[in-house]
PDB file of N, H, CA, C and O in Angstrom:
ATOM      1  N   MET A   1       0.847  -1.179   0.000  1.00  0.00           N
ATOM      2  CA  MET A   1       0.000   0.000   0.000  1.00  0.00           C
ATOM      3  C   MET A   1       0.895   1.246   0.000  1.00  0.00           C
ATOM      4  O   MET A   1       1.904   1.300   0.703  1.00  0.00           O
ATOM      5  N   ARG A   2       0.513   2.223  -0.786  1.00  0.00           N
ATOM      6  H   ARG A   2      -0.307   2.179  -1.358  1.00  0.00           H
ATOM      7  CA  ARG A   2       1.303   3.449  -0.875  1.00  0.00           C
ATOM      8  C   ARG A   2       1.272   4.230   0.428  1.00  0.00           C
ATOM      9  O   ARG A   2       0.300   4.182   1.182  1.00  0.00           O
ATOM     10  N   LYS A   3       2.351   4.946   0.672  1.00  0.00           N
ATOM     11  H   LYS A   3       3.140   4.985   0.060  1.00  0.00           H
ATOM     12  CA  LYS A   3       2.481   5.727   1.904  1.00  0.00           C
ATOM     13  C   LYS A   3       1.357   6.751   2.040  1.00  0.00           C
ATOM     14  O   LYS A   3       0.834   6.953   3.136  1.00  0.00           O
ATOM     15  N   SER A   4       0.983   7.396   0.937  1.00  0.00           N
ATOM     16  H   SER A   4       1.408   7.232   0.047  1.00  0.00           H
ATOM     17  CA  SER A   4      -0.071   8.406   1.000  1.00  0.00           C
ATOM     18  C   SER A   4      -1.411   7.795   1.393  1.00  0.00           C
ATOM     19  O   SER A   4      -2.213   8.441   2.068  1.00  0.00           O
ATOM     20  N   VAL A   5      -1.660   6.559   0.978  1.00  0.00           N
ATOM     21  H   VAL A   5      -1.009   6.034   0.429  1.00  0.00           H
ATOM     22  CA  VAL A   5      -2.906   5.881   1.346  1.00  0.00           C
ATOM     23  C   VAL A   5      -2.914   5.593   2.843  1.00  0.00           C
ATOM     24  O   VAL A   5      -3.932   5.781   3.509  1.00  0.00           O
ATOM     25  N   LEU A   6      -1.790   5.140   3.367  1.00  0.00           N
ATOM     26  H   LEU A   6      -0.963   4.988   2.825  1.00  0.00           H
ATOM     27  CA  LEU A   6      -1.693   4.870   4.804  1.00  0.00           C
ATOM     28  C   LEU A   6      -1.878   6.149   5.618  1.00  0.00           C
ATOM     29  O   LEU A   6      -2.563   6.150   6.640  1.00  0.00           O
ATOM     30  N   ILE A   7      -1.269   7.218   5.162  1.00  0.00           N
ATOM     31  H   ILE A   7      -0.712   7.216   4.331  1.00  0.00           H
ATOM     32  CA  ILE A   7      -1.418   8.494   5.862  1.00  0.00           C
ATOM     33  C   ILE A   7      -2.877   8.931   5.825  1.00  0.00           C
ATOM     34  O   ILE A   7      -3.409   9.423   6.820  1.00  0.00           O
ATOM     35  N   HIS A   8      -3.519   8.752   4.678  1.00  0.00           N
ATOM     36  H   HIS A   8      -3.087   8.352   3.869  1.00  0.00           H
ATOM     37  CA  HIS A   8      -4.928   9.137   4.553  1.00  0.00           C
ATOM     38  C   HIS A   8      -5.797   8.350   5.528  1.00  0.00           C
ATOM     39  O   HIS A   8      -6.696   8.917   6.148  1.00  0.00           O
ATOM     40  N   LEU A   9      -5.543   7.065   5.670  1.00  0.00           N
ATOM     41  H   LEU A   9      -4.812   6.604   5.166  1.00  0.00           H
ATOM     42  CA  LEU A   9      -6.296   6.251   6.626  1.00  0.00           C
ATOM     43  C   LEU A   9      -6.071   6.740   8.058  1.00  0.00           C
ATOM     44  O   LEU A   9      -7.011   6.822   8.848  1.00  0.00           O
ATOM     45  N   LYS A  10      -4.827   7.063   8.383  1.00  0.00           N
ATOM     46  H   LYS A  10      -4.062   6.997   7.742  1.00  0.00           H
ATOM     47  CA  LYS A  10      -4.525   7.589   9.714  1.00  0.00           C
ATOM     48  C   LYS A  10      -5.214   8.933   9.938  1.00  0.00           C
ATOM     49  O   LYS A  10      -5.673   9.226  11.041  1.00  0.00           O
ATOM     50  N   MET A  11      -5.283   9.751   8.878  1.00  0.00           N
ATOM     51  H   MET A  11      -4.910   9.513   7.982  1.00  0.00           H
ATOM     52  CA  MET A  11      -5.974  11.035   8.977  1.00  0.00           C
ATOM     53  C   MET A  11      -7.445  10.833   9.314  1.00  0.00           C
ATOM     54  O   MET A  11      -7.991  11.530  10.170  1.00  0.00           O
ATOM     55  N   GLU A  12      -8.081   9.889   8.648  1.00  0.00           N
ATOM     56  H   GLU A  12      -7.638   9.323   7.953  1.00  0.00           H
ATOM     57  CA  GLU A  12      -9.500   9.632   8.899  1.00  0.00           C
ATOM     58  C   GLU A  12      -9.730   9.146  10.321  1.00  0.00           C
ATOM     59  O   GLU A  12     -10.701   9.541  10.966  1.00  0.00           O
ATOM     60  N   GLN A  13      -8.843   8.293  10.810  1.00  0.00           N
ATOM     61  H   GLN A  13      -8.054   7.972  10.287  1.00  0.00           H
ATOM     62  CA  GLN A  13      -8.951   7.818  12.195  1.00  0.00           C
ATOM     63  C   GLN A  13      -8.741   8.973  13.176  1.00  0.00           C
ATOM     64  O   GLN A  13      -9.468   9.099  14.162  1.00  0.00           O
ATOM     65  N   ALA A  14      -7.758   9.801  12.902  1.00  0.00           N
ATOM     66  H   ALA A  14      -7.167   9.699  12.101  1.00  0.00           H
ATOM     67  CA  ALA A  14      -7.465  10.937  13.776  1.00  0.00           C
ATOM     68  C   ALA A  14      -8.617  11.936  13.773  1.00  0.00           C
ATOM     69  O   ALA A  14      -8.951  12.503  14.814  1.00  0.00           O
ATOM     70  N   ARG A  15      -9.222  12.153  12.614  1.00  0.00           N
ATOM     71  H   ARG A  15      -8.951  11.692  11.769  1.00  0.00           H
ATOM     72  CA  ARG A  15     -10.353  13.077  12.504  1.00  0.00           C
ATOM     73  C   ARG A  15     -11.551  12.548  13.293  1.00  0.00           C
ATOM     74  O   ARG A  15     -12.226  13.297  13.999  1.00  0.00           O
ATOM     75  N   SER A  16     -11.796  11.258  13.161  1.00  0.00           N
ATOM     76  H   SER A  16     -11.247  10.650  12.588  1.00  0.00           H
ATOM     77  CA  SER A  16     -12.898  10.641  13.898  1.00  0.00           C
ATOM     78  C   SER A  16     -12.677  10.764  15.407  1.00  0.00           C
ATOM     79  O   SER A  16     -13.595  11.096  16.156  1.00  0.00           O
ATOM     80  N   HIS A  17     -11.452  10.492  15.836  1.00  0.00           N
ATOM     81  H   HIS A  17     -10.706  10.222  15.227  1.00  0.00           H
ATOM     82  CA  HIS A  17     -11.128  10.594  17.260  1.00  0.00           C
ATOM     83  C   HIS A  17     -11.264  12.039  17.744  1.00  0.00           C
ATOM     84  O   HIS A  17     -11.726  12.281  18.859  1.00  0.00           O
ATOM     85  N   LEU A  18     -10.865  12.988  16.914  1.00  0.00           N
ATOM     86  H   LEU A  18     -10.489  12.791  16.008  1.00  0.00           H
ATOM     87  CA  LEU A  18     -10.997  14.400  17.257  1.00  0.00           C
ATOM     88  C   LEU A  18     -12.458  14.749  17.519  1.00  0.00           C
ATOM     89  O   LEU A  18     -12.772  15.426  18.497  1.00  0.00           O
ATOM     90  N   HIS A  19     -13.347  14.289  16.650  1.00  0.00           N
ATOM     91  H   HIS A  19     -13.092  13.739  15.854  1.00  0.00           H
ATOM     92  CA  HIS A  19     -14.771  14.576  16.824  1.00  0.00           C
ATOM     93  C   HIS A  19     -15.328  13.910  18.078  1.00  0.00           C
ATOM     94  O   HIS A  19     -16.164  14.487  18.773  1.00  0.00           O
ATOM     95  N   GLU A  20     -14.868  12.703  18.364  1.00  0.00           N
ATOM     96  H   GLU A  20     -14.188  12.234  17.799  1.00  0.00           H
ATOM     97  CA  GLU A  20     -15.290  12.020  19.591  1.00  0.00           C
ATOM     98  C   GLU A  20     -14.864  12.817  20.828  1.00  0.00           C
ATOM     99  O   GLU A  20     -15.648  13.001  21.759  1.00  0.00           O
ATOM    100  N   LEU A  21     -13.621  13.283  20.821  1.00  0.00           N
ATOM    101  H   LEU A  21     -12.985  13.134  20.065  1.00  0.00           H
ATOM    102  CA  LEU A  21     -13.127  14.058  21.957  1.00  0.00           C
ATOM    103  C   LEU A  21     -13.865  15.389  22.089  1.00  0.00           C
ATOM    104  O   LEU A  21     -14.196  15.811  23.197  1.00  0.00           O
ATOM    105  N   ALA A  22     -14.117  16.040  20.974  1.00  0.00           N
ATOM    106  H   ALA A  22     -13.848  15.697  20.074  1.00  0.00           H
ATOM    107  CA  ALA A  22     -14.834  17.317  21.006  1.00  0.00           C
ATOM    108  C   ALA A  22     -16.233  17.126  21.586  1.00  0.00           C
ATOM    109  O   ALA A  22     -16.724  17.968  22.337  1.00  0.00           O
ATOM    110  N   LYS A  23     -16.856  16.030  21.236  1.00  0.00           N
ATOM    111  H   LYS A  23     -16.457  15.345  20.625  1.00  0.00           H
ATOM    112  CA  LYS A  23     -18.187  15.733  21.782  1.00  0.00           C
ATOM    113  C   LYS A  23     -18.089  15.446  23.282  1.00  0.00           C
ATOM    114  O   LYS A  23     -18.900  15.932  24.070  1.00  0.00           O
ATOM    115  N   LYS A  24     -17.092  14.655  23.664  1.00  0.00           N
ATOM    116  H   LYS A  24     -16.433  14.260  23.024  1.00  0.00           H
ATOM    117  CA  LYS A  24     -16.900  14.292  25.071  1.00  0.00           C
ATOM    118  C   LYS A  24     -16.648  15.520  25.945  1.00  0.00           C
ATOM    119  O   LYS A  24     -17.179  15.622  27.051  1.00  0.00           O
ATOM    120  N   TYR A  25     -15.835  16.449  25.440  1.00  0.00           N
ATOM    121  H   TYR A  25     -15.405  16.366  24.541  1.00  0.00           H
ATOM    122  CA  TYR A  25     -15.442  17.617  26.224  1.00  0.00           C
ATOM    123  C   TYR A  25     -16.220  18.883  25.855  1.00  0.00           C
ATOM    124  O   TYR A  25     -15.847  19.986  26.256  1.00  0.00           O
ATOM    125  N   ASN A  26     -17.290  18.719  25.097  1.00  0.00           N
ATOM    126  H   ASN A  26     -17.593  17.823  24.771  1.00  0.00           H
ATOM    127  CA  ASN A  26     -18.189  19.833  24.746  1.00  0.00           C
ATOM    128  C   ASN A  26     -17.485  20.989  24.043  1.00  0.00           C
ATOM    129  O   ASN A  26     -17.700  22.153  24.383  1.00  0.00           O
ATOM    130  N   GLY A  27     -16.656  20.670  23.077  1.00  0.00           N
ATOM    131  H   GLY A  27     -16.481  19.725  22.800  1.00  0.00           H
ATOM    132  CA  GLY A  27     -16.010  21.722  22.300  1.00  0.00           C
ATOM    133  C   GLY A  27     -14.566  21.395  21.981  1.00  0.00           C
ATOM    134  O   GLY A  27     -14.075  20.298  22.252  1.00  0.00           O
ATOM    135  N   PHE A  28     -13.904  22.372  21.402  1.00  0.00           N
ATOM    136  H   PHE A  28     -14.302  23.263  21.181  1.00  0.00           H
ATOM    137  CA  PHE A  28     -12.549  22.170  20.903  1.00  0.00           C
ATOM    138  C   PHE A  28     -11.472  22.834  21.757  1.00  0.00           C
ATOM    139  O   PHE A  28     -10.320  22.917  21.332  1.00  0.00           O
ATOM    140  N   LEU A  29     -11.822  23.307  22.950  1.00  0.00           N
ATOM    141  H   LEU A  29     -12.758  23.240  23.296  1.00  0.00           H
ATOM    142  CA  LEU A  29     -10.850  24.038  23.758  1.00  0.00           C
ATOM    143  C   LEU A  29     -10.191  23.202  24.849  1.00  0.00           C
ATOM    144  O   LEU A  29      -9.252  23.671  25.491  1.00  0.00           O
ATOM    145  N   HIS A  30     -10.650  21.997  25.070  1.00  0.00           N
ATOM    146  H   HIS A  30     -11.413  21.616  24.548  1.00  0.00           H
ATOM    147  CA  HIS A  30     -10.050  21.129  26.079  1.00  0.00           C
ATOM    148  C   HIS A  30      -8.659  20.702  25.600  1.00  0.00           C
ATOM    149  O   HIS A  30      -8.468  20.463  24.407  1.00  0.00           O
ATOM    150  N   PRO A  31      -7.687  20.604  26.512  1.00  0.00           N
ATOM    151  CA  PRO A  31      -6.319  20.234  26.116  1.00  0.00           C
ATOM    152  C   PRO A  31      -6.219  18.920  25.340  1.00  0.00           C
ATOM    153  O   PRO A  31      -5.399  18.813  24.429  1.00  0.00           O
ATOM    154  N   GLU A  32      -7.025  17.931  25.675  1.00  0.00           N
ATOM    155  H   GLU A  32      -7.691  18.018  26.415  1.00  0.00           H
ATOM    156  CA  GLU A  32      -6.979  16.658  24.945  1.00  0.00           C
ATOM    157  C   GLU A  32      -7.465  16.820  23.506  1.00  0.00           C
ATOM    158  O   GLU A  32      -6.952  16.173  22.593  1.00  0.00           O
ATOM    159  N   VAL A  33      -8.450  17.682  23.314  1.00  0.00           N
ATOM    160  H   VAL A  33      -8.866  18.207  24.056  1.00  0.00           H
ATOM    161  CA  VAL A  33      -8.965  17.944  21.967  1.00  0.00           C
ATOM    162  C   VAL A  33      -7.912  18.694  21.154  1.00  0.00           C
ATOM    163  O   VAL A  33      -7.683  18.384  19.984  1.00  0.00           O
ATOM    164  N   ILE A  34      -7.287  19.663  21.768  1.00  0.00           N
ATOM    165  H   ILE A  34      -7.473  19.915  22.718  1.00  0.00           H
ATOM    166  CA  ILE A  34      -6.232  20.423  21.088  1.00  0.00           C
ATOM    167  C   ILE A  34      -5.066  19.506  20.726  1.00  0.00           C
ATOM    168  O   ILE A  34      -4.508  19.604  19.633  1.00  0.00           O
ATOM    169  N   LYS A  35      -4.706  18.626  21.636  1.00  0.00           N
ATOM    170  H   LYS A  35      -5.159  18.546  22.524  1.00  0.00           H
ATOM    171  CA  LYS A  35      -3.626  17.669  21.369  1.00  0.00           C
ATOM    172  C   LYS A  35      -3.959  16.808  20.150  1.00  0.00           C
ATOM    173  O   LYS A  35      -3.105  16.577  19.294  1.00  0.00           O
ATOM    174  N   GLN A  36      -5.200  16.336  20.078  1.00  0.00           N
ATOM    175  H   GLN A  36      -5.893  16.523  20.774  1.00  0.00           H
ATOM    176  CA  GLN A  36      -5.609  15.510  18.943  1.00  0.00           C
ATOM    177  C   GLN A  36      -5.651  16.324  17.652  1.00  0.00           C
ATOM    178  O   GLN A  36      -5.346  15.810  16.576  1.00  0.00           O
ATOM    179  N   SER A  37      -6.024  17.576  17.765  1.00  0.00           N
ATOM    180  H   SER A  37      -6.271  17.993  18.639  1.00  0.00           H
ATOM    181  CA  SER A  37      -6.033  18.456  16.599  1.00  0.00           C
ATOM    182  C   SER A  37      -4.626  18.636  16.034  1.00  0.00           C
ATOM    183  O   SER A  37      -4.443  18.672  14.817  1.00  0.00           O
ATOM    184  N   VAL A  38      -3.644  18.749  16.908  1.00  0.00           N
ATOM    185  H   VAL A  38      -3.793  18.720  17.897  1.00  0.00           H
ATOM    186  CA  VAL A  38      -2.246  18.876  16.480  1.00  0.00           C
ATOM    187  C   VAL A  38      -1.797  17.597  15.772  1.00  0.00           C
ATOM    188  O   VAL A  38      -1.090  17.656  14.767  1.00  0.00           O
ATOM    189  N   ILE A  39      -2.206  16.454  16.295  1.00  0.00           N
ATOM    190  H   ILE A  39      -2.781  16.406  17.112  1.00  0.00           H
ATOM    191  CA  ILE A  39      -1.878  15.174  15.652  1.00  0.00           C
ATOM    192  C   ILE A  39      -2.457  15.135  14.243  1.00  0.00           C
ATOM    193  O   ILE A  39      -1.773  14.749  13.295  1.00  0.00           O
ATOM    194  N   LEU A  40      -3.714  15.534  14.108  1.00  0.00           N
ATOM    195  H   LEU A  40      -4.270  15.847  14.878  1.00  0.00           H
ATOM    196  CA  LEU A  40      -4.349  15.558  12.789  1.00  0.00           C
ATOM    197  C   LEU A  40      -3.632  16.537  11.860  1.00  0.00           C
ATOM    198  O   LEU A  40      -3.403  16.226  10.692  1.00  0.00           O
ATOM    199  N   ASP A  41      -3.283  17.700  12.365  1.00  0.00           N
ATOM    200  H   ASP A  41      -3.469  17.953  13.314  1.00  0.00           H
ATOM    201  CA  ASP A  41      -2.557  18.688  11.550  1.00  0.00           C
ATOM    202  C   ASP A  41      -1.244  18.122  11.015  1.00  0.00           C
ATOM    203  O   ASP A  41      -0.897  18.343   9.855  1.00  0.00           O
ATOM    204  N   LYS A  42      -0.522  17.400  11.853  1.00  0.00           N
ATOM    205  H   LYS A  42      -0.804  17.221  12.796  1.00  0.00           H
ATOM    206  CA  LYS A  42       0.749  16.813  11.421  1.00  0.00           C
ATOM    207  C   LYS A  42       0.530  15.765  10.333  1.00  0.00           C
ATOM    208  O   LYS A  42       1.314  15.673   9.388  1.00  0.00           O
ATOM    209  N   LEU A  43      -0.530  14.980  10.465  1.00  0.00           N
ATOM    210  H   LEU A  43      -1.167  15.054  11.232  1.00  0.00           H
ATOM    211  CA  LEU A  43      -0.839  13.987   9.433  1.00  0.00           C
ATOM    212  C   LEU A  43      -1.215  14.664   8.118  1.00  0.00           C
ATOM    213  O   LEU A  43      -0.819  14.206   7.046  1.00  0.00           O
ATOM    214  N   ILE A  44      -1.969  15.742   8.198  1.00  0.00           N
ATOM    215  H   ILE A  44      -2.290  16.114   9.068  1.00  0.00           H
ATOM    216  CA  ILE A  44      -2.331  16.494   6.991  1.00  0.00           C
ATOM    217  C   ILE A  44      -1.075  17.055   6.332  1.00  0.00           C
ATOM    218  O   ILE A  44      -0.943  17.013   5.108  1.00  0.00           O
ATOM    219  N   ASP A  45      -0.156  17.579   7.136  1.00  0.00           N
ATOM    220  H   ASP A  45      -0.263  17.613   8.130  1.00  0.00           H
ATOM    221  CA  ASP A  45       1.113  18.084   6.597  1.00  0.00           C
ATOM    222  C   ASP A  45       1.897  16.969   5.895  1.00  0.00           C
ATOM    223  O   ASP A  45       2.448  17.177   4.814  1.00  0.00           O
ATOM    224  N   GLN A  46       1.941  15.789   6.517  1.00  0.00           N
ATOM    225  H   GLN A  46       1.493  15.621   7.395  1.00  0.00           H
ATOM    226  CA  GLN A  46       2.636  14.647   5.910  1.00  0.00           C
ATOM    227  C   GLN A  46       1.987  14.266   4.584  1.00  0.00           C
ATOM    228  O   GLN A  46       2.678  14.012   3.598  1.00  0.00           O
ATOM    229  N   PHE A  47       0.661  14.228   4.568  1.00  0.00           N
ATOM    230  H   PHE A  47       0.100  14.434   5.369  1.00  0.00           H
ATOM    231  CA  PHE A  47      -0.069  13.867   3.357  1.00  0.00           C
ATOM    232  C   PHE A  47       0.232  14.864   2.238  1.00  0.00           C
ATOM    233  O   PHE A  47       0.504  14.473   1.102  1.00  0.00           O
ATOM    234  N   ASN A  48       0.181  16.143   2.568  1.00  0.00           N
ATOM    235  H   ASN A  48      -0.040  16.460   3.490  1.00  0.00           H
ATOM    236  CA  ASN A  48       0.464  17.174   1.566  1.00  0.00           C
ATOM    237  C   ASN A  48       1.903  17.091   1.071  1.00  0.00           C
ATOM    238  O   ASN A  48       2.162  17.282  -0.117  1.00  0.00           O
ATOM    239  N   HIS A  49       2.832  16.811   1.964  1.00  0.00           N
ATOM    240  H   HIS A  49       2.622  16.656   2.929  1.00  0.00           H
ATOM    241  CA  HIS A  49       4.235  16.662   1.573  1.00  0.00           C
ATOM    242  C   HIS A  49       4.398  15.491   0.598  1.00  0.00           C
ATOM    243  O   HIS A  49       5.107  15.605  -0.402  1.00  0.00           O
ATOM    244  N   GLU A  50       3.744  14.375   0.890  1.00  0.00           N
ATOM    245  H   GLU A  50       3.168  14.282   1.702  1.00  0.00           H
ATOM    246  CA  GLU A  50       3.804  13.215  -0.007  1.00  0.00           C
ATOM    247  C   GLU A  50       3.222  13.557  -1.378  1.00  0.00           C
ATOM    248  O   GLU A  50       3.780  13.176  -2.407  1.00  0.00           O
ATOM    249  N   ALA A  51       2.106  14.273  -1.385  1.00  0.00           N
ATOM    250  H   ALA A  51       1.653  14.582  -0.548  1.00  0.00           H
ATOM    251  CA  ALA A  51       1.476  14.652  -2.649  1.00  0.00           C
ATOM    252  C   ALA A  51       2.385  15.580  -3.453  1.00  0.00           C
ATOM    253  O   ALA A  51       2.514  15.422  -4.667  1.00  0.00           O
ATOM    254  N   GLU A  52       3.009  16.537  -2.790  1.00  0.00           N
ATOM    255  H   GLU A  52       2.905  16.665  -1.803  1.00  0.00           H
ATOM    256  CA  GLU A  52       3.930  17.453  -3.473  1.00  0.00           C
ATOM    257  C   GLU A  52       5.138  16.706  -4.021  1.00  0.00           C
ATOM    258  O   GLU A  52       5.579  16.968  -5.139  1.00  0.00           O
ATOM    259  N   SER A  53       5.671  15.780  -3.238  1.00  0.00           N
ATOM    260  H   SER A  53       5.312  15.567  -2.329  1.00  0.00           H
ATOM    261  CA  SER A  53       6.825  14.995  -3.683  1.00  0.00           C
ATOM    262  C   SER A  53       6.478  14.160  -4.904  1.00  0.00           C
ATOM    263  O   SER A  53       7.272  14.052  -5.838  1.00  0.00           O
ATOM    264  N   LYS A  54       5.283  13.569  -4.891  1.00  0.00           N
ATOM    265  H   LYS A  54       4.638  13.657  -4.132  1.00  0.00           H
ATOM    266  CA  LYS A  54       4.839  12.756  -6.024  1.00  0.00           C
ATOM    267  C   LYS A  54       4.669  13.626  -7.268  1.00  0.00           C
ATOM    268  O   LYS A  54       5.067  13.232  -8.365  1.00  0.00           O
ATOM    269  N   ASN A  55       4.081  14.802  -7.095  1.00  0.00           N
ATOM    270  H   ASN A  55       3.758  15.121  -6.205  1.00  0.00           H
ATOM    271  CA  ASN A  55       3.882  15.700  -8.232  1.00  0.00           C
ATOM    272  C   ASN A  55       5.214  16.144  -8.833  1.00  0.00           C
ATOM    273  O   ASN A  55       5.338  16.237 -10.055  1.00  0.00           O
ATOM    274  N   LYS A  56       6.203  16.416  -7.995  1.00  0.00           N
ATOM    275  H   LYS A  56       6.102  16.340  -7.003  1.00  0.00           H
ATOM    276  CA  LYS A  56       7.521  16.815  -8.497  1.00  0.00           C
ATOM    277  C   LYS A  56       8.191  15.660  -9.234  1.00  0.00           C
ATOM    278  O   LYS A  56       8.857  15.867 -10.248  1.00  0.00           O
ATOM    279  N   ALA A  57       8.012  14.445  -8.721  1.00  0.00           N
ATOM    280  H   ALA A  57       7.470  14.277  -7.898  1.00  0.00           H
ATOM    281  CA  ALA A  57       8.612  13.269  -9.356  1.00  0.00           C
ATOM    282  C   ALA A  57       7.943  12.966 -10.694  1.00  0.00           C
ATOM    283  O   ALA A  57       8.598  12.517 -11.635  1.00  0.00           O
ATOM    284  N   ASP A  58       6.640  13.214 -10.773  1.00  0.00           N
ATOM    285  H   ASP A  58       6.108  13.578 -10.009  1.00  0.00           H
ATOM    286  CA  ASP A  58       5.895  12.935 -12.003  1.00  0.00           C
ATOM    287  C   ASP A  58       6.075  14.036 -13.046  1.00  0.00           C
ATOM    288  O   ASP A  58       5.945  13.798 -14.247  1.00  0.00           O
ATOM    289  N   GLY A  59       6.370  15.221 -12.578  1.00  0.00           N
ATOM    290  H   GLY A  59       6.475  15.415 -11.603  1.00  0.00           H
ATOM    291  CA  GLY A  59       6.316  16.367 -13.436  1.00  0.00           C
ATOM    292  C   GLY A  59       7.513  16.786 -14.128  1.00  0.00           C
ATOM    293  O   GLY A  59       7.485  17.769 -14.870  1.00  0.00           O
TER     294      GLY A  59
END
């Protein structure tokens, strides 16, 4: 499986967990929710980096 596909799956799991935490803590300001948001942001950055690298290699 390609690295970008694995990252995408991790992103979906992280996003789902973020929503669960936001519901549990009634919003996005609780430290655990913010921590999960940072995790998701890092995965999105990784995904975008992989996409850019692939585009440069193809182009």
